[in-house]
Backbone bond lengths (Angstrom), bond angles and torsions (degrees), N, CA, C in turn:
res aa  C-N    CA-C-N  psi(-1)  N-CA   C-N-CA  omega(-1)  CA-C   N-CA-C  phi
1 M - - - 1.513 - - 1.454 112.02 -
2 F 1.283 120.03 141.95 1.483 121.95 -175.34 1.524 107.61 -148.08
3 N 1.454 112.52 171.07 1.411 127.22 179.14 1.385 110.87 -83.37
4 R 1.387 122.19 136.56 1.452 124.98 -179.16 1.441 112.70 -55.59
5 H 1.287 118.60 -36.10 1.476 122.14 179.40 1.484 112.00 -63.06
6 Y 1.330 115.28 -29.96 1.518 120.82 176.73 1.508 109.22 -62.83
7 L 1.319 119.79 -51.27 1.432 122.50 169.13 1.483 120.23 -45.01
8 H 1.396 109.75 -45.45 1.481 120.82 178.49 1.506 109.11 -64.37
9 N 1.311 119.36 -47.79 1.423 124.50 -175.05 1.468 111.95 -62.23
10 L 1.416 111.18 -38.85 1.541 118.67 -172.04 1.472 111.18 -83.73
11 Y 1.340 120.25 -36.02 1.447 121.03 -175.50 1.506 114.91 -119.88
12 G 1.249 119.42 -9.70 1.429 124.31 -176.63 1.560 114.37 84.24
13 G 1.358 116.39 -170.59 1.419 117.35 -178.53 1.486 111.84 84.16
14 S 1.328 119.60 157.62 1.423 125.94 179.48 1.541 113.84 -59.54
15 F 1.272 120.80 145.81 1.444 121.27 -177.18 1.557 107.87 -97.90
16 V 1.375 119.08 11.16 1.453 122.05 177.22 1.547 111.81 -126.87
17 D 1.278 117.12 -16.48 1.457 118.29 -174.93 1.564 109.58 -73.55
18 T 1.337 113.20 155.41 1.508 119.94 173.93 1.505 108.36 -72.14
19 F 1.403 114.54 -43.82 1.467 120.19 178.75 1.520 110.30 -110.75
20 P 1.252 121.84 72.42 1.449 120.74 -179.20 1.534 113.29 -60.26
21 R 1.388 115.75 134.67 1.395 117.77 -178.49 1.523 111.05 -120.94
22 P 1.361 117.28 113.50 1.426 122.60 -174.99 1.535 111.92 -65.98
23 K 1.215 116.25 150.99 1.511 125.33 177.96 1.534 104.86 -67.61
24 P 1.357 111.12 153.10 1.452 117.70 -173.23 1.543 113.80 -54.04
25 E 1.469 115.89 -38.01 1.445 119.71 -179.28 1.532 113.25 -64.67
26 K 1.393 111.90 -37.88 1.401 115.51 175.21 1.504 113.14 -66.89
27 L 1.291 111.86 -43.80 1.527 118.17 -176.10 1.534 109.53 -60.88
28 H 1.380 113.90 -45.33 1.392 118.66 178.57 1.558 111.91 -55.92
29 F 1.371 114.67 -31.44 1.514 115.43 -176.21 1.494 111.65 -79.83
30 H 1.341 116.75 -43.90 1.467 117.65 -175.57 1.505 118.20 -109.72
31 G 1.355 114.76 -16.32 1.420 119.75 174.44 1.582 123.52 69.85
32 L 1.365 108.16 15.20 1.526 113.41 -179.01 1.579 108.88 -114.57
33 D 1.443 112.01 125.02 1.332 121.67 -179.64 1.523 111.90 -141.94
34 D 1.334 115.49 44.48 1.499 121.26 -170.92 1.553 107.50 -127.52
35 F 1.351 120.46 24.50 1.409 122.32 -175.71 1.502 116.60 -73.34
36 L 1.342 123.71 134.00 1.370 128.05 173.68 1.556 107.73 -132.69
37 C 1.365 112.48 104.39 1.509 116.64 -172.81 1.555 107.98 -105.83
38 L 1.393 115.25 120.98 1.433 118.87 -170.88 1.535 109.19 -115.91
39 V 1.350 114.12 146.71 1.379 120.55 177.64 1.576 108.26 -116.32
40 L 1.313 114.16 132.73 1.388 118.59 -175.15 1.547 117.45 -64.02
41 D 1.406 115.18 -21.94 1.445 118.89 172.71 1.519 114.51 -57.51
42 Y 1.361 112.11 -36.82 1.509 121.58 -177.23 1.529 107.35 -98.33
43 N 1.319 118.05 -25.56 1.523 116.11 -174.72 1.568 103.80 -134.75
44 P 1.335 115.60 82.22 1.493 120.93 -175.42 1.572 111.06 -70.92
45 H 1.332 115.41 -11.81 1.462 115.29 -178.95 1.587 110.50 -111.52
46 A 1.376 115.19 20.01 1.496 118.60 176.61 1.529 108.47 -63.86
47 P 1.252 115.30 156.95 1.545 116.80 174.56 1.521 110.71 -65.41
48 V 1.302 117.04 135.54 1.441 122.30 176.76 1.495 112.21 -117.89
49 V 1.287 120.30 -1.21 1.347 129.36 171.89 1.538 111.14 -126.44
50 P 1.387 117.60 126.85 1.465 116.34 -177.76 1.520 113.77 -51.08
51 G 1.305 118.04 134.66 1.428 123.90 178.11 1.476 111.13 93.45
52 N 1.329 125.20 -22.33 1.442 124.54 -178.58 1.470 112.64 -72.13
53 P 1.373 114.92 149.03 1.435 118.46 177.50 1.539 109.75 -70.53
54 G 1.323 118.05 173.90 1.447 117.82 176.89 1.534 107.83 -172.31
55 L 1.392 115.17 -169.55 1.385 121.46 -172.85 1.623 106.59 -133.93
56 F 1.298 115.19 142.94 1.414 124.97 177.85 1.477 109.03 -118.10
57 N 1.438 117.63 114.95 1.538 124.36 -175.92 1.478 111.05 -87.32
58 K 1.259 119.83 138.25 1.406 126.89 166.09 1.545 115.14 -126.04
59 S 1.243 114.17 158.06 1.432 120.13 -175.50 1.620 113.33 -74.46
60 M 1.292 111.09 -15.14 1.482 115.47 -176.90 1.509 105.76 -134.00
61 R 1.332 116.69 172.90 1.428 122.66 -176.27 1.519 110.92 -62.02
62 A 1.434 113.39 136.05 1.492 121.61 179.98 1.456 109.88 -63.37
63 S 1.297 120.66 149.60 1.490 123.15 177.24 1.530 109.94 -138.99
64 D 1.402 115.00 146.72 1.381 120.96 178.57 1.548 114.03 -74.52
65 I 1.312 115.34 -17.11 1.430 122.56 -175.73 1.498 113.79 -52.42
66 G 1.316 120.72 120.69 1.412 126.21 179.18 1.476 115.39 83.45
67 L 1.302 122.85 -6.23 1.433 125.81 176.68 1.489 112.35 -61.34
68 D 1.326 115.55 -43.13 1.494 119.11 -174.14 1.484 112.72 -64.66
69 S 1.382 116.88 -26.31 1.464 119.80 -177.42 1.512 107.93 -79.52
70 K 1.219 125.51 -3.43 1.460 128.18 -178.26 1.504 107.08 -127.02
71 P 1.429 120.56 102.75 1.451 119.80 -177.46 1.549 114.62 -68.70
72 S 1.299 116.11 -25.53 1.445 115.50 178.28 1.570 109.15 -162.10
73 S 1.289 115.72 164.48 1.484 122.06 174.06 1.488 108.70 -120.88
74 R 1.396 116.54 147.18 1.391 120.33 -176.99 1.476 104.41 -96.27
75 V 1.329 118.24 99.14 1.458 130.12 -169.37 1.467 109.08 -81.11
76 I 1.325 115.57 125.88 1.531 120.60 174.03 1.457 106.78 -140.31
77 V 1.319 113.22 125.29 1.532 129.06 -168.56 1.554 109.50 -111.16
78 R 1.318 114.27 135.43 1.445 119.26 166.62 1.459 112.27 -80.39
79 V 1.376 111.05 100.33 1.413 114.35 -176.84 1.525 114.93 -91.94
80 R 1.260 118.97 -2.46 1.406 122.31 173.83 1.572 104.79 -143.90
81 S 1.442 108.11 127.59 1.430 117.43 -177.23 1.462 114.88 -79.03
82 G 1.297 119.67 -19.40 1.469 125.30 174.43 1.433 111.94 96.37
83 P 1.424 116.62 -164.20 1.584 114.87 -10.51 1.444 115.04 -78.81
84 P 1.308 115.32 144.09 1.448 126.51 1.69 1.513 106.59 -92.68
85 A 1.258 114.01 153.68 1.528 123.59 178.48 1.534 106.94 -74.14
86 L 1.351 118.29 132.44 1.446 122.70 179.87 1.426 113.46 -126.99
87 W 1.342 121.40 137.85 1.346 127.08 179.46 1.604 112.04 -112.88
88 Q 1.419 109.98 160.39 1.450 115.87 -174.26 1.566 108.05 -136.94
89 Y 1.289 121.25 137.17 1.528 120.28 172.42 1.588 107.95 -82.92
90 M 1.263 115.44 128.74 1.368 123.85 -175.36 1.562 117.71 -99.93
91 G 1.366 110.14 -19.68 1.605 113.72 -179.54 1.629 109.88 135.70
92 Q 1.210 107.59 -176.16 1.491 115.96 174.27 1.545 112.73 -94.16
93 Y 1.160 119.89 122.90 1.488 124.35 -166.33 1.547 110.29 -124.38
94 R 1.316 115.04 133.47 1.377 124.68 172.95 1.529 108.63 -91.61
95 M 1.378 116.80 136.12 1.546 118.71 179.03 1.477 107.85 -103.97
96 Y 1.459 109.67 141.17 1.509 116.56 178.94 1.451 103.74 -131.88
97 A 1.376 116.66 125.80 1.504 122.93 178.63 1.565 108.26 -64.96
98 S 1.300 112.52 127.46 1.504 118.33 -177.08 1.512 107.27 -118.85
99 E 1.388 116.69 -176.62 1.423 122.08 178.32 1.464 111.46 -76.09
100 S 1.270 122.28 154.96 1.382 125.36 -176.32 1.475 110.92 -80.14
101 L 1.320 121.59 156.42 1.436 123.32 173.66 1.568 112.41 -55.40
102 T 1.258 112.13 131.24 1.599 110.96 172.65 1.472 107.75 -72.19
103 P 1.372 119.19 166.72 1.445 120.80 177.73 1.500 110.77 -56.21
104 E 1.378 116.83 -39.18 1.425 119.75 -175.60 1.516 110.29 -70.53
105 E 1.335 120.15 -33.92 1.412 123.86 173.60 1.579 115.26 -66.94
106 Y 1.375 109.97 -37.61 1.506 116.74 172.15 1.506 114.71 -57.84
107 K 1.359 108.15 -48.37 1.439 114.70 -178.41 1.592 115.92 -66.18
108 S 1.297 110.52 -20.86 1.454 121.26 179.94 1.568 112.04 -75.43
109 Q 1.248 116.79 -20.78 1.460 127.40 178.61 1.568 105.39 -65.13
110 S 1.314 115.76 149.95 1.480 123.73 179.78 1.608 105.30 -60.27
111 L 1.339 112.12 156.62 1.483 115.55 179.07 1.480 111.05 -69.75
112 G 1.325 118.46 -25.65 1.406 122.95 176.88 1.551 113.33 -65.07
113 V 1.383 112.84 -41.27 1.533 118.34 -178.31 1.638 103.83 -71.39
114 R 1.373 118.96 -43.58 1.410 119.62 -175.47 1.623 107.98 -64.74
115 K 1.164 117.45 -39.07 1.499 120.59 179.01 1.478 109.40 -64.88
116 T 1.367 121.02 -40.49 1.414 125.18 179.17 1.525 110.14 -65.96
117 W 1.147 121.55 -39.33 1.544 121.44 172.57 1.513 111.27 -66.48
118 A 1.393 113.59 -43.89 1.351 116.40 -179.05 1.623 114.92 -59.79
119 K 1.233 111.96 -29.75 1.540 118.11 175.62 1.536 111.80 -66.91
120 E 1.326 111.30 -11.69 1.524 117.12 175.79 1.578 111.84 -54.03
121 K 1.334 115.33 -22.48 1.491 117.94 178.81 1.520 112.13 -52.01
122 E 1.396 112.78 -25.44 1.470 118.48 -177.38 1.497 111.07 -70.70
123 W 1.349 115.44 -20.57 1.527 115.47 -174.72 1.571 110.17 -139.62
124 G 1.350 117.21 -16.26 1.382 119.57 179.23 1.427 114.33 -87.32
125 A 1.349 118.93 88.14 1.474 128.10 -169.50 1.505 112.89 -59.46
126 E 1.398 111.70 -54.08 1.474 112.91 -176.85 1.508 117.14 -66.36
127 V 1.393 117.13 -35.00 1.474 117.37 178.94 1.526 108.18 -73.04
128 S 1.342 118.60 -32.70 1.521 118.71 178.92 1.559 106.07 -66.85
129 A 1.324 118.72 -40.99 1.427 119.73 -175.16 1.573 109.17 -66.17
130 Q 1.207 120.19 -37.75 1.485 126.10 -178.51 1.490 111.88 -69.50
131 V 1.359 115.45 -45.27 1.456 118.65 177.45 1.486 111.79 -65.35
132 F 1.332 115.14 -40.44 1.476 117.21 -179.28 1.524 112.50 -66.38
133 F 1.328 116.91 -40.47 1.445 119.28 -179.79 1.548 113.25 -61.93
134 R 1.384 114.44 -42.79 1.483 118.81 177.54 1.396 112.42 -63.82
135 K 1.455 119.39 -35.88 1.430 121.53 -179.98 1.529 113.78 -69.75
136 V 1.390 115.56 -34.03 1.446 117.46 176.92 1.588 116.18 -82.18
137 H 1.308 113.02 -39.45 1.538 118.44 -176.20 1.409 117.23 -109.90
138 H 1.258 118.61 0.97 1.573 124.12 165.70 1.531 106.03 58.23
139 R 1.289 117.85 39.98 1.506 120.37 172.35 1.479 107.90 -160.11
140 E 1.408 116.75 170.53 1.404 125.68 -174.65 1.639 103.00 -74.71
141 P 1.369 118.53 139.78 1.409 119.09 178.23 1.525 109.60 -85.48
142 S 1.363 115.87 159.10 1.433 119.05 174.59 1.513 105.02 -100.10
143 E 1.305 114.88 169.86 1.416 120.99 -176.60 1.568 112.04 -63.82
144 E 1.314 114.62 -25.31 1.492 119.73 175.01 1.599 110.39 -72.98
145 N 1.344 115.79 -40.69 1.380 119.83 179.14 1.584 109.95 -61.52
146 I 1.316 114.87 -41.97 1.486 114.58 179.43 1.431 110.97 -72.53
147 S 1.356 121.54 -34.18 1.452 120.55 177.26 1.582 114.16 -60.45
148 D 1.383 112.60 -36.00 1.457 121.55 -178.24 1.460 108.57 -62.09
149 I 1.334 116.62 -39.72 1.522 119.36 179.18 1.504 113.66 -77.05
150 L 1.334 112.96 -39.85 1.553 113.06 177.88 1.466 117.93 -73.42
151 D 1.316 114.53 -24.02 1.589 115.60 177.59 1.436 112.54 -78.87
152 S 1.286 120.95 -3.68 1.471 126.58 -177.65 1.535 109.01 -117.65
153 K 1.304 116.72 106.88 1.445 119.59 -178.45 1.556 108.48 -61.16
154 E 1.380 120.07 -41.99 1.384 118.28 175.28 1.502 116.22 -63.42
155 G 1.270 114.55 -31.49 1.539 121.18 177.54 1.450 113.61 -66.24
156 L 1.385 115.23 -41.32 1.443 118.61 179.10 1.667 109.90 -69.92
157 V 1.250 113.88 -44.01 1.488 118.80 178.19 1.554 109.69 -59.18
158 A 1.314 117.83 -39.48 1.415 118.95 178.11 1.557 115.38 -70.69
159 A 1.402 111.26 -34.61 1.465 115.92 173.17 1.513 114.42 -62.76
160 R 1.286 111.43 -47.67 1.551 118.19 178.04 1.506 114.08 -59.76
161 S 1.338 111.65 -35.98 1.557 112.89 -177.18 1.492 111.58 -70.89
162 Q 1.415 119.56 -10.62 1.388 120.34 -178.57 1.533 113.57 -105.01
163 L 1.309 112.90 2.98 1.496 120.50 -178.52 1.518 110.58 -102.44
164 S 1.286 114.77 145.03 1.421 121.28 176.78 1.596 110.37 -116.22
165 L 1.280 118.01 171.13 1.434 117.65 174.41 1.566 111.46 -63.43
166 E 1.284 112.59 -34.65 1.595 115.43 178.37 1.489 109.45 -67.47
167 N 1.329 120.81 -36.29 1.463 117.17 177.26 1.579 113.20 -63.16
168 I 1.320 115.72 -35.77 1.411 115.03 -178.10 1.536 110.59 -77.49
169 M 1.378 121.53 -35.99 1.416 123.59 -175.81 1.535 102.49 -73.59
170 A 1.301 125.86 -35.99 1.473 123.54 178.38 1.511 110.61 -65.02
171 A 1.196 120.27 -32.52 1.451 125.82 -178.74 1.555 108.58 -67.04
172 Y 1.238 118.02 -37.17 1.557 124.45 177.72 1.559 106.95 -75.44
173 E 1.369 114.19 -43.16 1.440 118.14 -175.50 1.527 110.13 -66.20
174 R 1.321 119.72 -29.90 1.434 123.94 177.70 1.548 113.19 -82.45
175 G 1.285 115.56 -13.75 1.452 119.34 -176.31 1.395 115.33 89.20
176 E 1.339 120.78 2.12 1.389 126.48 178.85 1.624 114.09 -64.36
177 E 1.365 111.29 -40.47 1.416 120.80 169.11 1.538 113.19 -105.82
178 E 1.331 116.94 156.60 1.404 117.98 -176.65 1.503 110.62 -117.79
179 N 1.358 114.80 136.50 1.571 115.09 174.64 1.528 103.47 -102.15
180 G 1.446 116.55 97.75 1.448 123.57 -174.67 1.494 112.33 -68.02
181 I 1.276 113.88 153.44 1.510 123.66 -174.54 1.589 113.29 -127.71
182 Y 1.343 117.04 127.17 1.406 117.72 173.00 1.622 101.55 -117.63
183 A 1.360 112.96 136.10 1.381 120.26 175.80 1.560 110.68 -83.48
184 L 1.244 115.86 135.97 1.532 118.02 -177.96 1.551 106.26 -109.26
185 K 1.353 112.76 123.90 1.446 117.45 176.94 1.538 110.77 -124.78
186 C 1.348 111.09 122.66 1.519 118.06 -177.19 1.598 111.37 -66.93
187 V 1.373 115.85 121.60 1.435 116.39 179.02 1.494 113.05 -116.29
188 G 1.373 115.44 3.49 1.531 118.26 -175.82 1.388 109.90 176.89
189 Y 1.400 115.86 171.97 1.416 123.03 174.89 1.483 114.39 -145.13
190 D 1.292 121.42 115.92 1.429 127.12 -178.13 1.538 108.10 -77.35
191 I 1.306 111.35 92.36 1.478 118.47 -177.82 1.589 114.30 -63.38
192 E 1.320 112.90 -36.17 1.438 121.76 -175.07 1.578 105.10 -70.52
193 F 1.297 113.75 -42.40 1.657 117.10 -178.86 1.466 101.86 -56.95
194 Q 1.323 124.05 -49.72 1.456 125.18 -170.19 1.639 105.78 -66.04
195 R 1.323 114.05 -33.72 1.524 112.75 -177.54 1.556 110.24 -71.40
196 V 1.376 112.10 -34.41 1.489 116.83 174.70 1.467 115.14 -63.22
197 L 1.352 117.60 -40.13 1.426 125.34 178.36 1.509 106.55 -64.94
198 E 1.287 120.84 -42.72 1.495 122.46 -178.48 1.461 109.54 -73.12
199 R 1.318 124.15 -41.13 1.449 127.69 -169.73 1.562 108.41 -73.93
200 N 1.243 119.07 -29.61 1.459 120.76 -176.12 1.512 118.49 -96.37
201 Y 1.412 110.51 -11.42 1.545 113.32 -175.28 1.469 111.78 -66.02
202 K 1.238 122.05 -26.55 1.516 120.95 -177.14 1.530 110.97 -68.05
203 Y 1.409 118.29 -14.48 1.442 119.92 178.78 1.516 111.22 -96.45
204 F 1.270 119.89 5.41 1.415 124.42 -173.85 1.559 109.49 -105.34
205 T 1.366 112.60 128.49 1.558 119.28 168.82 1.465 108.31 -106.79
206 P 1.360 110.90 121.10 1.596 115.44 174.01 1.546 110.73 -61.91
207 P 1.340 110.20 145.01 1.472 116.25 179.30 1.583 109.16 -63.30
208 E 1.278 117.47 145.55 1.428 124.59 176.06 1.559 111.17 -64.72
209 G 1.348 114.86 136.11 1.490 113.73 171.65 1.486 115.65 -76.36
210 K 1.268 113.99 -174.09 1.558 116.77 -178.80 1.482 108.94 -67.72
211 T 1.271 112.50 141.51 1.496 121.36 178.72 1.594 110.11 -70.89
212 K 1.280 110.66 124.45 1.540 118.59 176.89 1.475 107.70 -74.46
213 K 1.323 115.17 157.34 1.443 122.67 176.27 1.566 110.40 -63.46
214 G 1.287 116.17 126.91 1.394 119.95 178.61 1.597 110.45 97.01
215 A 1.271 114.41 -15.83 1.490 120.90 179.55 1.527 115.56 -65.07
216 R 1.313 120.76 160.33 1.528 118.98 179.12 1.485 110.17 -67.25
217 P 1.328 118.08 135.95 1.433 122.36 -178.39 1.528 112.74 -53.05
218 A 1.232 117.45 154.62 1.478 121.85 174.00 1.558 114.49 -54.98
219 G 1.245 118.10 134.01 1.369 116.96 178.70 1.537 118.55 95.81
220 V 1.292 111.42 -18.28 1.552 118.22 179.32 1.478 108.11 -100.60
221 K 1.333 114.74 114.27 1.455 128.45 -176.79 1.381 113.19 -123.56
222 T 1.312 118.32 153.53 1.505 121.44 171.15 1.475 106.97 -77.94
223 K 1.343 118.38 161.28 1.406 121.40 -177.79 1.542 114.00 -64.36
224 A 1.390 114.25 -26.08 1.436 113.94 179.56 1.557 109.18 -76.97
225 K 1.283 113.67 -39.61 1.568 113.81 178.62 1.470 110.97 -69.06
226 A 1.380 121.58 -40.04 1.461 119.41 175.18 1.489 113.91 -58.39
227 A 1.312 119.26 -35.13 1.463 118.53 -173.93 1.562 105.43 -79.34
228 K 1.361 120.17 -31.75 1.420 121.69 173.98 1.553 111.90 -65.55
229 R 1.232 117.46 -38.66 1.524 119.63 175.55 1.510 112.89 -63.16
230 K 1.277 118.29 -34.06 1.377 118.27 -179.69 1.544 115.52 -68.51
231 R 1.329 111.10 -22.94 1.485 112.96 -179.96 1.486 111.08 -89.07
232 R 1.357 119.98 -0.60 1.399 120.68 -177.99 1.513 110.04 -129.15
233 S 1.283 117.11 142.90 1.545 118.29 179.68 1.557 108.13 -108.42
234 S 1.322 109.03 147.08 1.523 116.03 178.85 1.528 107.98 -78.00
235 T 1.307 121.37 -10.50 1.439 122.50 -178.48 1.544 107.80 -128.37
236 P 1.310 115.04 136.28 1.406 121.47 -178.55 1.518 119.06 -75.77
237 D 1.403 108.87 80.35 1.496 115.50 -170.04 1.581 110.94 -116.77
238 T 1.391 111.01 28.32 1.484 111.57 -175.88 1.554 113.10 -82.60
239 P 1.283 119.40 163.65 1.469 122.04 -178.57 1.470 112.87 -54.73
240 E 1.357 117.86 -33.88 1.573 116.11 -172.26 1.481 110.05 -89.97
241 L 1.358 122.04 6.23 1.405 122.64 177.18 1.470 112.84 -55.91
242 F 1.366 119.58 127.43 1.375 126.46 177.55 1.507 112.45 59.32
243 E 1.334 114.87 40.45 1.522 117.64 166.33 1.419 109.82 -85.56
244 R 1.336 111.09 84.30 1.530 119.12 -172.93 1.601 110.59 -103.80
245 D 1.335 108.61 148.12 1.430 116.08 -178.94 1.443 111.50 -72.13
246 S 1.334 122.96 117.41 1.450 123.65 -172.87 1.414 111.19 -95.08
247 S 1.408 122.06 14.10 1.460 123.44 173.71 1.509 113.25 -61.79
248 P 1.359 120.22 156.57 1.359 125.16 -179.59 1.576 108.48 -64.78
249 G 1.377 114.66 144.58 1.477 117.09 175.00 1.537 111.12 84.79
250 R 1.324 116.35 9.39 1.501 114.13 -174.78 1.587 110.48 -64.55
251 V 1.359 111.21 -46.04 1.505 109.85 -172.69 1.609 104.26 -95.72
252 D 1.426 110.37 156.09 1.418 122.34 179.77 1.466 114.90 58.27
253 A 1.334 116.37 42.20 1.497 121.08 -178.51 1.517 105.54 -64.72
254 P 1.363 116.24 135.84 1.450 121.54 -175.00 1.470 112.53 -60.38
255 M 1.307 122.77 143.57 1.420 122.65 -177.67 1.551 109.74 -70.98
256 K 1.257 118.39 131.15 1.411 122.91 177.62 1.474 115.06 -160.73
257 E 1.261 125.04 166.52 1.403 127.91 -178.47 1.465 111.55 -93.64
258 G 1.391 112.93 156.36 1.464 115.44 178.23 1.520 117.63 79.48
259 V 1.295 118.08 17.30 1.475 120.35 -171.95 1.569 104.62 -75.34
260 D 1.275 116.50 128.19 1.473 117.99 178.23 1.501 111.93 -86.16
261 S 1.281 119.51 102.28 1.406 122.62 -176.94 1.619 113.32 -140.32
262 D 1.300 114.11 152.83 1.400 115.57 176.22 1.598 113.85 -96.09
263 V 1.315 112.82 11.05 1.464 116.88 176.73 1.605 106.15 -69.99
264 E 1.303 112.56 139.65 1.461 116.44 -173.54 1.457 114.07 -71.43
265 I 1.332 119.23 -42.28 1.528 116.85 -177.67 1.524 109.40 -123.26
266 L 1.309 112.90 109.57 1.427 118.92 178.23 1.620 108.95 -132.71
267 D 1.273 118.66 139.49 1.430 121.95 178.07 1.597 103.48 -142.34
268 Y 1.309 116.57 110.21 1.454 116.96 -174.09 1.477 112.85 -99.02
269 N 1.319 118.80 1.38 1.499 120.66 -178.36 1.471 114.33 -111.88
270 P 1.368 114.71 100.48 1.484 114.68 179.11 1.639 110.95 -51.25
271 R 1.189 114.35 131.22 1.533 113.02 -178.61 1.617 109.75 -106.96
272 T 1.276 108.04 -172.14 1.554 112.58 -175.06 1.624 109.20 -70.85
273 T 1.231 112.16 155.21 1.512 118.44 -177.21 1.480 109.54 -65.11
274 R 1.355 119.04 165.47 1.447 124.25 -178.86 1.515 112.77 -93.59
275 S 1.338 119.04 -0.52 1.437 119.65 -178.71 1.535 110.48 -161.64
276 S 1.264 115.23 165.75 1.508 117.24 176.42 1.454 111.42 -71.41
277 L 1.413 118.11 -20.27 1.467 117.87 177.45 1.518 110.48 -68.95
278 Q 1.385 114.96 -38.36 1.501 117.95 175.63 1.535 112.38 -68.84
279 A 1.312 115.61 -37.14 1.445 118.49 -179.07 1.578 114.98 -63.62
280 K 1.358 112.32 -32.59 1.428 122.81 177.93 1.495 111.35 -64.10
281 R 1.381 116.39 -32.35 1.440 116.42 -170.04 1.536 113.15 -113.73
282 L 1.313 117.92 -14.20 1.442 119.95 179.54 1.459 108.29 -93.57
283 K 1.332 122.83 109.48 1.457 123.34 175.29 1.475 106.28 -131.53
284 S 1.304 114.54 158.35 1.413 120.53 179.84 1.580 111.92 -63.81
285 E 1.278 114.19 128.10 1.476 118.23 -178.16 1.487 109.35 -83.98
């Protein structure tokens, strides 16, 4: 398990996005651009054991468009919310568009999960516009109606200011909005990627959190702490960085038992799902 900033420093891309996209210079160096980073607050049925199946939630209906162009995604899940928050690589997963949650299934989710998705009004422009239009006009909006709101920054800000968490949750509960679902099926495990993560973590120093009231001012360290900081770098720039095995078949190794590996956490047998909701959507392809 590792800090999200570590993945960001090592491979690039945003340390908060679900689909972080490394900059061209980073991508040219390591060649990986298939990250899918999931938070259990938004995706309560994401895989939490490497190789297990899972579900990926979206604020709108799932679509098959573009899935064929991407053979698999490198799924990384925040398995501990912290502090400190810790993430774990689960494997290479294929995404399959599935049916959206029914209103009853949405209401069966924990209040915490429903509130988390309702807070999407802060960044989910289209959902916010649709819920706002129904609230004001008491009818379904047309594409033109939504475009009029989205094309005006002031209009969108005004719409969001008049929406509450309850407004958003009620829209999902009535089936006016959809909580889309993608089924996640493990199709491989990049063992060398896991080894790189494990091998270089000792060179990473997590960023310091916000200073609490009464804490020592920034930059003031004891001699012992200062000496320790000198021995470790906040960026993974050691000689052994990305010493990857270039032999054929390194990436997306098939899932199988009895693999001889020094990777600490490996589980090559997809197990049963954690809920009837998963069982309903995860079928053999």
